[in-house]
Structures are given as C-alpha cells and as structure tokens.
N, CA and C atoms as an extended XYZ file, in Angstrom:
480
Properties=species:S:1:pos:R:3:atomname:S:1:resname:S:1:resid:I:1 pbc="F F F"
N         1.587      -25.865       -9.771 N   MET     1
C         0.860      -24.319      -10.401 CA  MET     1
C        -0.037      -23.518       -8.949 C   MET     1
N        -0.486      -24.415       -8.151 N   LYS     2
C        -1.213      -23.544       -6.858 CA  LYS     2
C        -0.039      -22.890       -6.188 C   LYS     2
N         0.820      -23.629       -5.726 N   LYS     3
C         2.084      -23.473       -5.057 CA  LYS     3
C         2.745      -21.793       -5.763 C   LYS     3
N         3.006      -21.923       -7.099 N   LEU     4
C         3.391      -20.980       -7.702 CA  LEU     4
C         2.408      -19.488       -7.544 C   LEU     4
N         1.160      -19.707       -7.699 N   VAL     5
C         0.527      -18.838       -7.162 CA  VAL     5
C         0.443      -18.396       -5.997 C   VAL     5
N         0.356      -19.079       -5.028 N   LEU     6
C         0.400      -18.666       -3.430 CA  LEU     6
C         1.347      -17.783       -3.215 C   LEU     6
N         2.539      -18.388       -3.723 N   LEU     7
C         4.017      -17.671       -3.684 CA  LEU     7
C         3.906      -16.348       -4.498 C   LEU     7
N         3.355      -16.221       -5.555 N   LEU     8
C         2.999      -14.720       -6.264 CA  LEU     8
C         2.022      -14.009       -5.564 C   LEU     8
N         1.277      -14.633       -4.406 N   VAL     9
C         0.378      -13.693       -3.937 CA  VAL     9
C         1.026      -13.084       -2.292 C   VAL     9
N         1.500      -14.397       -2.070 N   VAL    10
C         2.465      -13.858       -1.180 CA  VAL    10
C         3.588      -13.022       -1.056 C   VAL    10
N         4.067      -12.970       -2.728 N   THR    11
C         5.285      -11.801       -2.511 CA  THR    11
C         4.593      -10.725       -2.962 C   THR    11
N         3.275      -10.277       -3.621 N   PHE    12
C         2.380       -9.302       -3.782 CA  PHE    12
C         2.267       -8.937       -2.214 C   PHE    12
N         1.609       -9.959       -1.408 N   LEU    13
C         1.187       -9.402       -0.161 CA  LEU    13
C         2.537       -8.634        0.981 C   LEU    13
N         3.611       -9.710        0.723 N   SER    14
C         4.745       -8.688        1.450 CA  SER    14
C         5.306       -7.447        0.791 C   SER    14
N         4.583       -6.998       -0.343 N   MET    15
C         5.220       -5.612       -1.030 CA  MET    15
C         4.134       -4.865       -0.482 C   MET    15
N         2.802       -5.576       -0.229 N   SER    16
C         1.579       -4.583        0.213 CA  SER    16
C         0.670       -5.107        1.195 C   SER    16
N         1.582       -5.665        2.270 N   CYS    17
C         0.815       -6.309        3.434 CA  CYS    17
C         0.055       -5.511        4.182 C   CYS    17
N        -0.828       -6.341        4.898 N   ASN    18
C        -2.092       -5.799        6.138 CA  ASN    18
C        -1.595       -4.747        6.605 C   ASN    18
N        -2.346       -3.667        6.690 N   SER    19
C        -1.683       -2.443        7.557 CA  SER    19
C        -2.903       -1.740        7.991 C   SER    19
N        -2.674       -1.038        8.986 N   ASN    20
C        -3.792       -0.195        9.431 CA  ASN    20
C        -3.494        1.462        8.603 C   ASN    20
N        -4.544        2.081        8.540 N   LYS    21
C        -4.405        3.305        7.733 CA  LYS    21
C        -4.574        4.348        8.568 C   LYS    21
N        -3.451        5.327        8.781 N   LYS    22
C        -3.287        5.921        9.807 CA  LYS    22
C        -3.192        7.521        8.983 C   LYS    22
N        -3.457        8.710        9.876 N   GLU    23
C        -3.635        9.902        8.866 CA  GLU    23
C        -2.390       11.039       10.048 C   GLU    23
N        -1.841       11.306        9.335 N   GLU    24
C        -0.639       11.864        9.929 CA  GLU    24
C        -0.462       13.388        9.038 C   GLU    24
N         0.151       14.372        9.591 N   ASN    25
C         0.797       15.659        8.586 CA  ASN    25
C         2.020       15.423        8.758 C   ASN    25
N         2.240       15.644        7.427 N   ILE    26
C         3.931       15.809        7.340 CA  ILE    26
C         4.196       17.467        6.804 C   ILE    26
N         5.450       17.781        7.565 N   GLN    27
C         5.593       19.192        6.784 CA  GLN    27
C         7.131       19.144        6.390 C   GLN    27
N         7.202       20.236        5.493 N   GLY    28
C         8.720       19.631        5.194 CA  GLY    28
C         9.118       21.484        4.555 C   GLY    28
N        10.030       21.833        4.122 N   PRO    29
C        10.429       23.316        3.513 CA  PRO    29
C        10.488       23.127        1.967 C   PRO    29
N         9.827       24.122        1.401 N   LEU    30
C         9.923       24.259        0.309 CA  LEU    30
C        10.354       25.297       -0.316 C   LEU    30
N        11.588       25.146       -0.906 N   GLU    31
C        12.429       26.601       -1.184 CA  GLU    31
C        12.376       27.170       -2.769 C   GLU    31
N        12.199       27.823       -2.771 N   ASN    32
C        11.566       28.401       -4.278 CA  ASN    32
C        13.253       28.634       -4.976 C   ASN    32
N        13.028       28.765       -6.408 N   VAL    33
C        14.525       28.763       -6.814 CA  VAL    33
C        15.407       29.810       -6.540 C   VAL    33
N        14.913       30.870       -6.300 N   ASP    34
C        16.244       32.014       -5.771 CA  ASP    34
C        16.398       32.037       -4.160 C   ASP    34
N        16.162       31.033       -3.301 N   ASN    35
C        16.240       30.637       -1.908 CA  ASN    35
C        15.888       31.981       -1.248 C   ASN    35
N        14.487       32.876       -1.770 N   GLU    36
C        14.681       34.236       -1.207 CA  GLU    36
C        13.389       33.803       -0.223 C   GLU    36
N        12.943       32.611       -0.071 N   SER    37
C        11.583       32.435        0.603 CA  SER    37
C        11.441       30.965        1.006 C   SER    37
N        10.685       30.461        1.936 N   THR    38
C        10.151       29.093        2.078 CA  THR    38
C         8.887       29.165        2.311 C   THR    38
N         8.447       28.130        2.356 N   GLU    39
C         6.629       27.548        2.319 CA  GLU    39
C         7.035       26.492        3.088 C   GLU    39
N         5.574       26.085        3.629 N   SER    40
C         5.384       24.852        4.400 CA  SER    40
C         4.653       24.321        3.797 C   SER    40
N         4.880       22.940        2.962 N   VAL    41
C         4.141       22.186        2.116 CA  VAL    41
C         3.616       21.022        3.107 C   VAL    41
N         2.272       21.063        3.395 N   VAL    42
C         1.641       19.867        4.577 CA  VAL    42
C         1.028       18.633        3.093 C   VAL    42
N         1.223       17.566        3.624 N   GLY    43
C         0.760       16.516        2.962 CA  GLY    43
C        -0.053       15.545        3.676 C   GLY    43
N        -0.922       14.738        3.188 N   GLN    44
C        -1.441       13.772        4.397 CA  GLN    44
C        -0.699       12.347        3.972 C   GLN    44
N        -0.684       11.809        5.097 N   VAL    45
C        -0.131       10.205        5.271 CA  VAL    45
C        -1.196        9.419        5.538 C   VAL    45
N        -1.653        8.320        4.981 N   MET    46
C        -2.486        7.234        5.472 CA  MET    46
C        -1.636        6.192        5.797 C   MET    46
N        -1.706        5.372        6.837 N   VAL    47
C        -1.031        4.066        7.644 CA  VAL    47
C        -1.925        3.158        7.416 C   VAL    47
N        -1.749        2.129        7.006 N   TYR    48
C        -2.714        1.087        7.260 CA  TYR    48
C        -1.520       -0.101        7.344 C   TYR    48
N        -2.249       -0.803        8.480 N   GLU    49
C        -1.464       -1.888        8.909 CA  GLU    49
C        -2.039       -3.220        9.125 C   GLU    49
N        -1.244       -4.181        9.545 N   GLY    50
C        -1.765       -5.508        9.552 CA  GLY    50
C        -1.360       -6.638        9.279 C   GLY    50
N        -1.655       -8.061        9.313 N   ILE    51
C        -0.951       -9.478        9.434 CA  ILE    51
C        -1.804      -10.065        7.825 C   ILE    51
N        -0.784      -10.172        6.673 N   LEU    52
C        -1.048      -11.076        5.706 CA  LEU    52
C        -0.507      -12.212        5.941 C   LEU    52
N        -1.428      -13.092        5.396 N   PRO    53
C        -1.428      -14.435        5.322 CA  PRO    53
C         0.080      -15.005        5.016 C   PRO    53
N         1.023      -15.888        5.177 N   CYS    54
C         2.315      -16.275        5.182 CA  CYS    54
C         2.094      -17.934        4.871 C   CYS    54
N         2.663      -18.208        3.564 N   ALA    55
C         2.952      -19.708        3.381 CA  ALA    55
C         3.859      -20.482        4.190 C   ALA    55
N         4.785      -19.499        4.546 N   ASP    56
C         6.086      -20.831        5.559 CA  ASP    56
C         6.321      -19.779        6.549 C   ASP    56
N         5.630      -19.153        7.062 N   CYS    57
C         5.844      -18.273        8.499 CA  CYS    57
C         4.416      -18.065        8.818 C   CYS    57
N         4.784      -17.327       10.334 N   GLU    58
C         3.721      -16.938       10.895 CA  GLU    58
C         2.737      -15.960       10.682 C   GLU    58
N         3.053      -15.007        9.344 N   GLY    59
C         2.305      -14.147        8.990 CA  GLY    59
C         3.194      -13.128        8.570 C   GLY    59
N         3.021      -12.116        7.965 N   ILE    60
C         3.776      -11.039        7.187 CA  ILE    60
C         3.528       -9.872        7.874 C   ILE    60
N         3.730       -9.343        8.747 N   GLU    61
C         3.500       -7.816        9.561 CA  GLU    61
C         3.667       -6.873        8.040 C   GLU    61
N         2.330       -6.059        7.909 N   THR    62
C         2.681       -5.189        6.581 CA  THR    62
C         2.204       -3.759        7.224 C   THR    62
N         2.829       -2.739        6.745 N   ILE    63
C         2.850       -1.455        7.110 CA  ILE    63
C         2.966       -0.570        5.797 C   ILE    63
N         1.613       -0.041        5.588 N   LEU    64
C         1.711        0.248        3.942 CA  LEU    64
C         1.218        1.971        4.203 C   LEU    64
N         2.058        2.889        4.072 N   LYS    65
C         1.900        4.574        4.016 CA  LYS    65
C         2.046        4.868        2.518 C   LYS    65
N         0.848        5.573        2.696 N   ILE    66
C         0.342        6.435        1.439 CA  ILE    66
C         0.903        7.874        1.609 C   ILE    66
N         1.220        8.324        0.943 N   TYR    67
C         1.659       10.000        1.421 CA  TYR    67
C         1.143       10.288       -0.031 C   TYR    67
N         0.303       11.253        0.314 N   GLN    68
C        -0.271       12.189       -0.751 CA  GLN    68
C         0.146       13.652       -1.588 C   GLN    68
N         1.412       13.696       -0.612 N   GLY    69
C         1.987       14.856       -1.037 CA  GLY    69
C         0.944       16.450       -1.456 C   GLY    69
N         1.736       17.081       -2.676 N   ASP    70
C         1.065       18.023       -2.785 CA  ASP    70
C        -0.157       17.972       -3.669 C   ASP    70
N        -0.695       16.420       -4.227 N   GLY    71
C        -1.980       16.066       -4.514 CA  GLY    71
C        -1.663       16.258       -5.777 C   GLY    71
N        -0.166       16.256       -6.450 N   THR    72
C        -0.120       16.339       -8.045 CA  THR    72
C         0.468       14.524       -7.956 C   THR    72
N         0.293       13.973       -9.112 N   ILE    73
C         1.076       12.590       -9.405 CA  ILE    73
C         2.192       12.498       -8.780 C   ILE    73
N         3.540       13.557       -9.365 N   GLU    74
C         4.422       13.456       -8.572 CA  GLU    74
C         4.588       13.145       -7.403 C   GLU    74
N         3.463       14.404       -6.544 N   GLY    75
C         3.972       13.690       -5.151 CA  GLY    75
C         2.992       12.501       -4.322 C   GLY    75
N         2.436       11.530       -5.118 N   HIS    76
C         1.915       10.592       -4.757 CA  HIS    76
C         3.015        9.491       -4.785 C   HIS    76
N         3.588        9.262       -3.383 N   THR    77
C         4.714        8.149       -3.073 CA  THR    77
C         4.171        7.316       -2.184 C   THR    77
N         4.609        5.915       -2.099 N   PHE    78
C         4.508        4.904       -0.712 CA  PHE    78
C         5.619        4.500       -0.156 C   PHE    78
N         5.411        3.933        0.799 N   GLU    79
C         6.382        2.947        1.441 CA  GLU    79
C         5.741        1.756        1.918 C   GLU    79
N         6.119        0.693        1.825 N   LEU    80
C         5.596       -0.453        1.927 CA  LEU    80
C         6.480       -1.694        3.100 C   LEU    80
N         6.451       -1.578        3.864 N   THR    81
C         6.902       -2.585        4.699 CA  THR    81
C         6.843       -3.831        5.100 C   THR    81
N         7.511       -4.992        4.995 N   SER    82
C         6.908       -6.649        5.427 CA  SER    82
C         7.839       -7.207        6.105 C   SER    82
N         7.002       -7.680        7.411 N   ILE    83
C         8.249       -8.364        8.126 CA  ILE    83
C         7.578       -9.838        8.180 C   ILE    83
N         8.180      -10.638        7.700 N   TYR    84
C         8.193      -11.693        8.254 CA  TYR    84
C         8.049      -12.614        9.197 C   TYR    84
N         7.084      -12.652        9.946 N   LYS    85
C         7.104      -13.011       11.568 CA  LYS    85
C         7.495      -14.858       11.462 C   LYS    85
N         8.324      -15.120       12.875 N   GLY    86
C         8.707      -16.453       12.900 CA  GLY    86
C         9.765      -17.091       12.129 C   GLY    86
N        10.379      -16.117       11.636 N   LYS    87
C        11.672      -16.377       10.904 CA  LYS    87
C        12.675      -15.981       11.297 C   LYS    87
N        13.856      -16.852       11.910 N   GLU    88
C        14.975      -16.188       12.087 CA  GLU    88
C        16.111      -15.785       11.619 C   GLU    88
N        16.568      -14.389       11.095 N   PRO    89
C        16.010      -13.331       11.843 CA  PRO    89
C        14.639      -13.057       11.355 C   PRO    89
N        13.945      -12.381       12.123 N   ASN    90
C        12.785      -11.629       11.160 CA  ASN    90
C        13.051      -10.809        9.817 C   ASN    90
N        12.430      -11.527        8.744 N   ASN    91
C        13.043      -10.667        7.353 CA  ASN    91
C        12.477       -9.393        7.406 C   ASN    91
N        12.764       -8.741        7.167 N   LYS    92
C        12.296       -7.361        6.845 CA  LYS    92
C        12.597       -6.582        5.412 C   LYS    92
N        11.689       -6.006        4.596 N   PHE    93
C        11.939       -5.670        3.254 CA  PHE    93
C        10.825       -4.321        3.561 C   PHE    93
N        11.683       -3.354        2.750 N   VAL    94
C        11.204       -1.960        2.769 CA  VAL    94
C        11.093       -1.735        1.288 C   VAL    94
N         9.719       -1.462        0.391 N   VAL    95
C        10.016       -0.905       -0.834 CA  VAL    95
C         9.273        0.335       -0.999 C   VAL    95
N         9.959        1.285       -1.594 N   THR    96
C         9.495        2.535       -1.701 CA  THR    96
C         9.075        2.950       -3.432 C   THR    96
N         8.276        3.979       -3.880 N   GLY    97
C         8.120        4.186       -4.669 CA  GLY    97
C         6.696        5.199       -5.174 C   GLY    97
N         6.504        4.982       -6.517 N   ASN    98
C         5.191        6.194       -6.765 CA  ASN    98
C         4.364        4.879       -6.972 C   ASN    98
N         3.029        5.677       -6.657 N   TYR    99
C         1.306        5.177       -6.748 CA  TYR    99
C         0.293        5.966       -7.519 C   TYR    99
N        -0.812        5.462       -8.470 N   ASN   100
C        -1.576        6.210       -8.953 CA  ASN   100
C        -2.835        5.638       -8.691 C   ASN   100
N        -3.750        6.501       -8.764 N   LEU   101
C        -5.142        5.501       -8.391 CA  LEU   101
C        -6.109        5.509       -9.735 C   LEU   101
N        -7.035        4.845       -9.243 N   GLU   102
C        -8.232        4.544      -10.382 CA  GLU   102
C        -9.449        4.383       -9.509 C   GLU   102
N       -10.253        4.830      -10.387 N   ARG   103
C       -11.407        4.880       -9.577 CA  ARG   103
C       -12.469        3.618      -10.046 C   ARG   103
N       -12.984        3.150       -9.168 N   GLY   104
C       -14.208        2.020       -9.153 CA  GLY   104
C       -13.025        0.606       -8.546 C   GLY   104
N       -13.724       -0.057       -7.862 N   LEU   105
C       -13.514       -1.279       -7.570 CA  LEU   105
C       -14.915       -2.563       -7.400 C   LEU   105
N       -14.168       -3.177       -8.553 N   GLU   106
C       -15.447       -4.371       -8.922 CA  GLU   106
C       -17.064       -3.572       -8.870 C   GLU   106
N       -17.620       -3.880       -8.435 N   LYS   107
C       -19.194       -3.146       -8.847 CA  LYS   107
C       -19.124       -2.101       -7.852 C   LYS   107
N       -18.198       -1.480       -7.593 N   ASP   108
C       -18.432       -0.197       -6.588 CA  ASP   108
C       -17.868        0.970       -7.698 C   ASP   108
N       -18.661        1.957       -8.204 N   PRO   109
C       -17.943        2.774       -9.010 CA  PRO   109
C       -17.211        4.067       -8.107 C   PRO   109
N       -17.237        3.991       -7.195 N   ASP   110
C       -16.886        5.021       -6.324 CA  ASP   110
C       -15.963        4.428       -5.344 C   ASP   110
N       -15.358        3.398       -5.237 N   GLY   111
C       -14.015        2.655       -5.164 CA  GLY   111
C       -12.968        3.106       -5.305 C   GLY   111
N       -11.643        3.094       -4.587 N   THR   112
C       -10.645        3.653       -4.985 CA  THR   112
C        -9.440        2.656       -5.281 C   THR   112
N        -8.698        2.211       -5.992 N   ILE   113
C        -7.453        1.469       -6.225 CA  ILE   113
C        -6.382        2.140       -6.343 C   ILE   113
N        -5.289        1.985       -5.403 N   TYR   114
C        -3.871        2.337       -5.466 CA  TYR   114
C        -3.094        1.393       -6.684 C   TYR   114
N        -2.234        2.087       -7.275 N   ILE   115
C        -1.620        1.270       -8.151 CA  ILE   115
C        -0.056        1.470       -7.893 C   ILE   115
N         0.713        0.683       -6.779 N   LEU   116
C         1.887        0.887       -6.139 CA  LEU   116
C         2.646        0.508       -7.252 C   LEU   116
N         3.723        1.275       -7.942 N   ASN   117
C         4.465        1.184       -8.488 CA  ASN   117
C         4.247        1.176      -10.041 C   ASN   117
N         3.184        2.096      -10.369 N   TYR   118
C         2.380        2.362      -11.360 CA  TYR   118
C         3.429        2.418      -12.753 C   TYR   118
N         4.786        2.879      -12.247 N   ASP   119
C         5.254        3.462      -13.394 CA  ASP   119
C         6.511        2.345      -13.894 C   ASP   119
N         6.698        1.358      -13.052 N   LYS   120
C         7.234        0.271      -13.317 CA  LYS   120
C         6.857       -1.031      -14.206 C   LYS   120
N         7.651       -1.756      -14.500 N   PRO   121
C         6.916       -3.183      -15.328 CA  PRO   121
C         5.997       -3.600      -14.413 C   PRO   121
N         4.637       -4.330      -15.070 N   GLU   122
C         3.329       -4.950      -14.628 CA  GLU   122
C         3.866       -5.927      -13.421 C   GLU   122
N         5.117       -6.349      -13.683 N   ALA   123
C         5.565       -7.765      -12.796 CA  ALA   123
C         5.653       -7.091      -11.584 C   ALA   123
N         6.042       -5.972      -11.645 N   ASN   124
C         6.504       -5.170      -10.064 CA  ASN   124
C         5.336       -4.135       -9.471 C   ASN   124
N         4.374       -4.254      -10.248 N   GLN   125
C         3.167       -3.549       -9.724 CA  GLN   125
C         2.094       -4.009       -8.857 C   GLN   125
N         1.649       -3.485       -7.763 N   VAL   126
C         0.863       -4.495       -6.357 CA  VAL   126
C        -0.536       -3.162       -6.471 C   VAL   126
N        -1.444       -4.103       -6.328 N   PHE   127
C        -2.724       -3.194       -6.441 CA  PHE   127
C        -3.405       -3.645       -5.028 C   PHE   127
N        -3.744       -2.028       -4.345 N   TYR   128
C        -4.769       -2.241       -3.054 CA  TYR   128
C        -5.859       -1.685       -3.293 C   TYR   128
N        -6.876       -1.633       -2.609 N   GLY   129
C        -8.250       -0.891       -3.053 CA  GLY   129
C        -9.207       -0.584       -2.051 C   GLY   129
N       -10.326        0.145       -1.817 N   TYR   130
C       -11.077        0.058       -0.992 CA  TYR   130
C       -12.500        0.538       -1.477 C   TYR   130
N       -13.488       -0.093       -0.685 N   SER   131
C       -15.049        0.397       -1.314 CA  SER   131
C       -15.131        1.926       -0.525 C   SER   131
N       -16.047        2.449       -1.228 N   SER   132
C       -16.653        3.848       -0.673 CA  SER   132
C       -17.592        3.595        0.451 C   SER   132
N       -17.905        2.282        0.632 N   LYS   133
C       -18.686        2.492        1.985 CA  LYS   133
C       -17.599        1.974        3.014 C   LYS   133
N       -16.042        1.397        3.317 N   ASP   134
C       -15.743        1.286        4.182 CA  ASP   134
C       -14.223        1.663        3.613 C   ASP   134
N       -13.920        2.824        3.623 N   PRO   135
C       -12.453        3.315        3.263 CA  PRO   135
C       -11.601        3.275        4.066 C   PRO   135
N       -11.879        2.407        5.338 N   ASP   136
C       -10.808        2.139        6.359 CA  ASP   136
C       -10.257        1.036        6.297 C   ASP   136
N       -10.423       -0.099        5.446 N   THR   137
C       -10.557       -1.349        5.067 CA  THR   137
C        -9.932       -1.113        3.557 C   THR   137
N        -8.623       -1.583        3.500 N   ILE   138
C        -7.988       -1.949        1.895 CA  ILE   138
C        -7.695       -2.959        1.876 C   ILE   138
N        -7.889       -3.209        0.789 N   TYR   139
C        -7.929       -5.293        0.140 CA  TYR   139
C        -6.537       -4.881       -0.690 C   TYR   139
N        -5.663       -6.053       -0.617 N   LEU   140
C        -4.908       -6.515       -1.680 CA  LEU   140
C        -5.565       -7.078       -2.704 C   LEU   140
N        -5.418       -6.653       -3.948 N   LEU   141
C        -6.222       -7.021       -5.127 CA  LEU   141
C        -5.200       -7.795       -5.614 C   LEU   141
N        -5.636       -8.651       -6.747 N   ASN   142
C        -4.874       -9.571       -7.537 CA  ASN   142
C        -4.810       -8.943       -9.035 C   ASN   142
N        -3.594       -9.167       -9.731 N   ASN   143
C        -3.604       -8.577      -11.005 CA  ASN   143
C        -4.465       -8.289      -11.904 C   ASN   143
N        -5.824       -8.872      -11.922 N   LYS   144
C        -7.096       -8.294      -12.408 CA  LYS   144
C        -7.723       -6.908      -11.651 C   LYS   144
N        -7.187       -6.546      -10.582 N   ARG   145
C        -7.526       -5.254       -9.797 CA  ARG   145
C        -8.975       -6.281       -8.912 C   ARG   145
N        -8.873       -7.360       -8.657 N   GLU   146
C       -10.224       -7.692       -8.179 CA  GLU   146
C        -9.632       -8.390       -6.371 C   GLU   146
N       -10.598       -8.081       -5.314 N   LYS   147
C       -10.045       -9.006       -4.315 CA  LYS   147
C       -10.004      -10.281       -4.354 C   LYS   147
N        -8.845      -10.595       -3.272 N   ILE   148
C        -8.652      -11.828       -3.371 CA  ILE   148
C        -9.680      -13.007       -2.814 C   ILE   148
N       -10.041      -13.781       -3.591 N   LYS   149
C       -10.990      -14.680       -2.865 CA  LYS   149
C       -10.748      -16.000       -2.202 C   LYS   149
N       -10.502      -15.423       -0.960 N   SER   150
C       -10.098      -16.672        0.279 CA  SER   150
C       -10.565      -16.358        1.696 C   SER   150
N       -10.065      -17.534        2.011 N   LYS   151
C       -10.815      -17.587        4.045 CA  LYS   151
C        -9.962      -16.975        4.506 C   LYS   151
N        -8.737      -16.510        3.815 N   LEU   152
C        -7.644      -15.855        4.974 CA  LEU   152
C        -7.469      -14.225        4.528 C   LEU   152
N        -7.448      -13.741        5.401 N   LYS   153
C        -7.458      -12.365        5.702 CA  LYS   153
C        -6.405      -11.455        4.654 C   LYS   153
N        -6.981      -10.876        3.545 N   TYR   154
C        -5.886       -9.944        2.609 CA  TYR   154
C        -6.316       -8.845        2.956 C   TYR   154
N        -6.318       -8.173        3.916 N   PHE   155
C        -6.712       -6.636        3.837 CA  PHE   155
C        -6.144       -6.086        5.078 C   PHE   155
N        -5.998       -4.843        5.087 N   LEU   156
C        -5.401       -3.805        6.015 CA  LEU   156
C        -6.316       -3.090        6.283 C   LEU   156
N        -6.191       -2.237        7.435 N   THR   157
C        -7.315       -1.484        8.379 CA  THR   157
C        -6.175        0.079        8.432 C   THR   157
N        -6.822        0.904        8.571 N   LEU   158
C        -6.672        2.138        8.690 CA  LEU   158
C        -6.323        2.196        9.968 C   LEU   158
N        -5.022        2.730       10.463 N   ASN   159
C        -4.540        3.310       11.610 CA  ASN   159
C        -4.947        4.462       12.077 C   ASN   159
N        -5.789        4.793       12.995 N   GLU   160
C        -6.132        6.050       13.297 CA  GLU   160
C        -5.723        6.313       14.557 C   GLU   160
C-alpha cells in the first residue's frame, strides 16, 4: 500500500514537479472578428523549477509554467514538464491544460492553491499551493489540498 501511495505521489510530482517560478511577459496578436485591427495581449508567466523526489531515479526535474493569460478562467493555462533524471534515456513528459485557483492553504486564508486540470476527472487533477508569507515557494499538495508531510522536498521555487 505504501508503494502504491508513493507511486501516486511520484506520478503527481512528475505532473507538477519542483520548479522555480519565473515571471516573463508573453505577447501575441489578438485579431477582432472583422480583422480590421490587432491588439497586443500581455500575460504574465510564472515559472517554478526544481527537483522532486523519485522512487526509482535520481530525481524528477520539473518545470511548471503558469500562464495567467487575459485574467479570465479561459486564459488560465499551464505547462508541466517532468524529466526523470538517471534513466536512459531521460524520460521527458509534458502535460498542458487549464487551471483554476482557490484561496486558502491549510491555516493561511490568504494562501493560494492551483488546481491543475480542474476541468478533468479528479484522478487527473494536481494541486500546488503557496502561503501568503512565501509566494516564491510552491508546494505539491496531496488530494486533500494539504502539503505532503515528508522529509523529502516536495516544493518548487520561483525562477526570477
């Protein structure tokens, strides 16, 4: 049973591995319906990077990109890249999808939780969260939206 739980945690980690958070501006043209004009849409990208624990490899190099888009729920997308280190060849997985936000992380009402794949079945959802006191460190959360209790490092940091 412990191996199954560890495997599930590693799977979630690989989907949402340690990464540093980086802010970048992305710009792209937005054409109106009649193609008479274009506007520039600027969205913020936060990039988290790090190495998550791995049961049968050296670690899972993880990059989580959170795109805020135009600020609407439809514009909230993510890209999660997981590279299993020490495997030949290094296994690389990229997951993209939509996310939603929840306020409150454990005892911090101003904390934030990212629900990756919120529009998919619960088994495909991954949770990351940060406290209001340290928004540069984002933690992989369990399915109860709680920090994983472990001596291992289940967090990513903002890449600035």
